[in-house]
N, C-alpha and C positions, 0 to 999 in steps of 0.2 A: 504494499499500499504506499503510494507516494504522497508526501504532504507538501505540496508546492503552494506558496502564497500567491494569491491572485494579483493580477497587474494593478488592480484598483486599491490594493491594500495601502493604508496610510503609512507614512514614514514614522519611524520611532526614534526619538531623541535620546540623549544620554539620561534624561530625567525619567525615561520610561513612559513618555506620553506620546500618543499618536497624533500626527499632523498630516495635513494634505500634501500629497506629493506634487501637486500642481503649482506650488509656490515658486519653485525654481524656474519653471517654464514661463511664468507670468512676469518675472522680473525683467523689465525693459527700461528704455530711456524714460518712457512716460512714468513708469513706476518710480524710477529714481527721482524724477521731478516731484512726484507726489510726496515721497519721503522728505525731500528738501523743504517743501512747503510746510509739512507737518513740523519739521524741526524749527523753521522760522516762527511758526505760531507758538511753539514751546519757548522760544527765546522771549517773545513778548509776554508769555505767561510768567516766565521767570522775572522779567523786568517789573511786572505789575505786582508780584509778590513781595519783592525786596524794596520797592519804591517807598512803601510806608515807613520802613526803618530809616531811610535817608531823610524824610521830612518830619519825623516824629518830634524831634527837638523844636523845630520851627512851629509845629502845631501847638506845642505846650507854651512856648514863649511869645509867639508873634501874632496869634490869631485873636486873642481875647475871648476864646471859647471857654475858659475856665478849666482846661484839662489838667489833671494831675498825673503823676506816674501810674497810679492804679487805673484811672479812667482812660488814660492813653492806651494802657494794655487792653482794656475792654474794647476800645475802638479798633485796635489792631487785630483783635480776635474776630471781628465781624466778617472780614474777608475769608478767614479760614472756616468759619461756620458756614458761609455760603459754599465754600469749596467742598465741605462734607456733603451738603445736600446735592450739589452738582455731580460729584463723583459717583455717588450711589445711584442716582437716577439716570444720568447720562450713559454710564457704563451699560446698564440694562437696556436703555433706549437704543444704543448703538447696535446691540445684538438683534433688535427687532425692527427698528425704524430705518437703520442704515448708518454706516460710519460717516459718510460725507455730509449728510444732512445734519447729523448731530454735531460734527466738528464745526461746520460753518455757523450753526446757530450759537454754539458756545463762544466762538471767536468774536462774532458780532456783539454778543451780549457783554462780554467782559470789556471789549474796546469802548463801546458806547458809554457804559456806566463809569468806566475809569476816566474818560474825558469829562463827564459831568462832575466828577469829584473836584475838579479845579474850580468849579463855581459854587461849591457848597457854602451856604451862609452860616452854618453852625455845626457842632459836633454830631448832633442827632441825624441830620440829613447826610452828613459825610459818612457816618457809620452805616446808614441804610444803603447808600450808594455802593459802599465797599462790600456789603452783604450781597447785593445783586450782581456786582462784578464777580464776586467770588463764586457764584453759582456757575458762571461761564468758565472761570478759571478751573474749577474743580472738574467740570465735565470734559474739558478739552484733553487733558493728559491721558485718561484711560481710553477715550475714543480714538485719539491719534495713535496711541501705542497698539491698540487692537487692529487698526487699519494697516499700520506699518508691518505688523507681524504677519499679515496675510499677503504682503507685497514682496517680501524678501525671502530668499531660500532659507529653509529651516535651519541649516547649519550656521547661518549668520544671524539668526533671530535674536539670540542673547546679546551678541555684539552690537547690533544696530539698536536694539532697545536701550542699551546702556548709553551709546553715543547720542541717541535722541535726547536723553535727559541732560546732556551737556548744555542744551539750550537754556535750562533753568539758571545755572550759575553764570552763564554768559550774559543772559538778560540781567541778572543781579549785578554783574560787574559793570555793565553799561549804566545801570541806575546809579551805582556808587561813583563812577567816573563823571557822569553827567551832573550829578549833584554838587560836586566840588565847585565848578564855575557857575552853574545855573542858579542854584538857590541863593547865594549872596547877591547875584546880579538882578534876578527877576522874581525872587520869592518862590515859596513852595508850590504854588498852583501849576507853574510851568512843567513840573515833573510829570503831572498827570496828562498833560496835553500830548505827550509823546505817543500815547496810545492811538492818536489819529493816524499814525503811519500804518499800524496794523489794520485799522479799519479801511483805509483808503488804498492800501497797496497789497498787503498780504492776503486779506480776505478775498479780493478779486482773483488773485493768483490761485487760491484754493478752489474757487468756483470753476476755474478753467482746468486745473490739473488733477484734482482729487477724483478718483473713481468712486462710483457707488458700489459698495459690496455688502452683501448679506451672507452669513456663513453658509446657509443652505443652498446658495446659488453659485458658490465658488467652484471652478473647475477642479475635479479631482477629489471633491469632498466625499468621503466614504458614505455608503447608504446608512450606516449606523448613526452617523452624525446628522444626516438629514432627518432621520426618523426621530432623533432626539430633540427636534425643535420644540416640541411641547414640554420637554423636560428642562429647557433653558430657564434660568431665573435663580433667585436667591435660595429657593427651597432646595434646588439641586446642589448648591454649594454647601448647605448646612445639613447634609445627610451623607451617608456612606456612598462612595469611598472618599469624599472630599472634606468632610466635616473637620477632622483634626488639623489638616493642613490649612484649610481656609481660616480657622481661628488663629493659628500660629502666624500665618502671613499677615493677617490684619493687625494683631497685637505688635508684631515686629515693626510694621509700618507705623503704628501709633507712636511707639517710643522713639523711633528714628526721626519722624517728622517733628516730634516734640523738641529734640535736640537741634535739628537743622533750622526750623522756623523760629525757634526761640532765639537762636543766635542771630538769624537774619533780621528779626524784629528789634532786638535789644542791643546788639553789639555797638552800633555808633553811640547810643546813649550811655552804655556801660563805660565805654572808653572815655567819653567826656566826663563822666562822674569820677573816673580814675585820674583826671587831670589833664587830658589831652584836649586841644581845640577841635572845632568841627572838621576842619580839613584833615587833620591827623586821624580823627575818629573814622571818617569816611575812607581813608586809606586802609585802615585796619579791616573795614568791611570789604574793601576791594581785595585784600589778601585772602580773606575767607572765601570769596567767590571765585577768585582765580585758582585757589586750591581745589575748589569743587570742580572747576573745568578740568584741571589736571587729573583729578580723581575720576572724572567720567571717562577720560581716555585710558588712564592706567588700569582702571577696573574693568573696562571693556576688553582690554588685552588679557588681563589676568583671569577674568571670568571665562573667557574662551579657552584658556590654557588649563586652568585648574578647576573650573566649574563656578557658577555664580554664587552658590551657597558658601563653600569654603572661603572664597575671596571676600564675601560679605562679612563673614565672621572676623576675618583679619582686619577689614576696613573699620568695622565698628569698634574693635579693640584699640586700633590706632587713635580713633576719635576720642575715646574715653581717656586714654593716657594723655593726649595732647591738651584736653580741656582741664584735666586734673593738674597738669604742670602750670597752667595759667594762674591757679590759686596761689602758688608760691611767689607770685610777683617777680617773674624773671626779667632780665634786661630787655630793652625794647627790641633788639634784634631777634632774640629768642621768642618774644611774643609774636612777631611776624611769622616765624617758622611754625610755631604751635598753631597759629590760626590757619596757615596753609594746610597743615596736617589735619586740623579739625574739619576744614572744608573737604579735603580728600576723603576723610573717613565718613563724615555724616552723609554727604550727598552721594558719595560712592556706594555706601551701603544701600541707600534708597534706590539708586539706579539698578543695583544688582537684584534687589527684591522684586522690582518691576519685571526685570528680565526673567527671573525665576518663575514668577506668576504667569507671564506670557507663554512660557514653555511648558508649564505644568498642566494647563487645562486645555481641553479640546476647543476647536474653533467656535462651536455654538455656545460656549460658556466663557470665552476669553474676555470679552468686553465686560461681562457681568462680574467676573472674578477680579479684574483690574479695578473696576468701580467699587466693588466690595472692599478690597484691601485698602485702596486709597481713601474711600469714604470713611471707613472706620478709623483709618490712620489720621484723618483730619481732626479727630477728637484731640489727638496730641498737638496738632497745629493750633487748634482753638485754645487749648489749655495753656500752651507755652507763653504767649504774651501776657495772659492773666497771671500765671504763676510768677513770671519774671517781675511784673509790676508789683504784685503783692509782697514778694520777698524784699523788694527795695523799700516799699512803703512801710514794711515792718521794721526797717532799720537794720536788716541783716547784711547789707553791703553787696558790693559787686561780686565778691567771691561766691556768695550763695547761689547766684545765677549759674556761674561756671560749674559748680558742684552738681547742681540739678541736672544740667545738660550732660555732664560727664556720666552721671549715674544712669541717665536714660540710654546713652550709647552702650554702656556696659550691659544693661538689661537686654538690649538688642542683640548683642553678641551671644548671650546665653540662649535666647529664644531661637536664634538662627542655628545654634548648635543642635537644638532639639529638632528643627526642621531637617538638618542634614542627617541626623540619626534616623528619622522616619523614612527619608529617601533611600538610605542605605538598606534599611530593613525591607522596604518594598522591593528593591532590586534583588535582594537575596531570596525573598519569597517568590518573586517572578522567575528567577533562575531555577529554583527548586521545582516549581510547577512545570516549567519547560523541560527540565531534565526528566521528570516523571512521565510527561507526555511522550518524549522521545523514546524512553525505555519501553513504554506500553506499545508504541507504534512498531518498534523493532521486534517485540515479542509477537505481535499479531502477524508481522510479515513471516516470522519463522513458522 
């Protein structure tokens, strides 16, 4: 009895997950253009996320809105609250409504409401606009990553997913660089008007180059995946065989985003409280974001070579150590080095988690899984500005923030270790089953 796999069988990755074999054949110049457009949108996503940290001091001192450190943290959390809502629903929507429609809607949403932030008359309106912009921001990343995962060959999926997320710190670096000359010259509102470039340039490019894809219509999608359309959704993620991994991925994302967005929101202000002027404080933020850019590239290479989960464990550990060193008050040169390493570690960890999620789930659940992990993870992003502000308001000082973010990175390393253990166990079980099946087939042939 011969046991030959059919030609339509899906490809199996190192994570033991089945993927469509048609991805490689579909990767063309147009697909490359679509990936580039998605990356550009993620750049603006990153800009929009970090821009609040660059204007936070100005909002407290220059607006007359009566903001304190604690209330500024609350306002900072509004965008992340919106991101939590957007990530959860847009990820699911992209699996059913289509990637292109969802991406375009999210991009237009965050661009429009970010522009309107420049004209906010008070803190309440500003916070509401940041909430609405956050819905678009949160929905963009899982939808764009789900689309890109379907356009690139499976063997490059982890690498491209990681490089895609380099757009976030690149956007953050642009925000920090732009803030140094623009805020003193024109005031904080100009920082939000930059989103007009996304609305007027990148969104039209997306309308032209992004293909519309639905998992059940992709060439090469195995019949099992097509039949599973009704099983797509959060219920499928929260039951066997996905429950344990779905929870671990979500909580790992939560603590990682707590560290990353806590630093992104509070670092300029923390460095000013430590005695540096605004220009120097924004330079420290630039170091963090440039480290994150380096981390995106370095972890893309390492993730391909060693696997996304082992590399993520190492990256999270590096971030925890670097942030802990800052507590000791090292010389300014070492502060820059530690912030670069913190950027490498925190953002690199998140990139690798996204890559692992994109590879672990089948096509009909990919957008939902990414939305679930990032949506639950945004709880950490919502909490981080609040916690940072409350720690400062309680008089616990700058180091309390660094300790909180270092602790979150350490927890991420532990949780990722648990994910790695589960993946190894699943591989061993799969190998044992295949070995038994081979033995039984050989016996029947005899």
